N, C-alpha and C positions, 0 to 999 in steps of 0.2 A: 448558267449551269455549270455547278463547280466540281463536279463529281470525281473527284483524283483519290483514285485508290492509296493510299499509306501504304509503304512496306516498311516491315522493323528491320533496321540495318542487320545487313548480314554477321556470321560470323568471322567472316574472313576478315571483313577488314578489322578486326578486333584481333585477330592473331597478328596480323601484317603490322597492327601497330607496335603489338609483343614482342614481335624481333627487333624493330626496329630501335624500342625503348631496353629492350637485353643488350641488345649491339652498343649502341650509345656509352648504356653503362658499363659495359665490359673492357668496353677503347679506354674510356676515362680511366678504369681501373688498373689496365695494362699503362698507358700514358704515365698516369700519377707514382706509378711504379717506379717506371723505368725514369723518372726526373726523381724521385727520392732513391734509388739506388745510383746514380752518377753525383750527386750532395755528399752520399755517406759511405759511398767505392764499397758496398755491397755489391758481392754478385746475385743476382737475381733478386736479391731472398725477396725483397718488396714488388716488385713484378707478381711473383710465385703468390705471396701472399695476399696481396690485391684482386687478383684475378680472381681467385677464386673465395673471396668476398664478394666483390661482385657480383660474378655467377650465382653463386647463396642468395644473396638478397633483391635481385634480378627473377629467381626462381620462385622466391617468398614471396615477392611481388605478383606474380604468374596466378602462382595459387592462391593467394589472398580473394584475386580480384575472378577468378574460377569457379571457385565452389562458392556454394548456395550459403546464405547465410540461414541460422536456423533460427526460427523467431523464441522470442523469448520465454513466453506461455508454457513451451515442452519443456 
């Protein structure tokens, strides 16, 4: 007899995944900005710009995933 009770995945696992995705995206923004600043000779312009863009993009992704979608009938 296979009477295993299946549980839905916990929300904590989702939030932990969001944390890693957000951290990686911000790291890539900072790294890309640093490399571009190195090439162009600017002082932290692209680092700030890419970091802010990465934060905005990661927040958009999290909000998009967490807010329930409205049915098309309403």
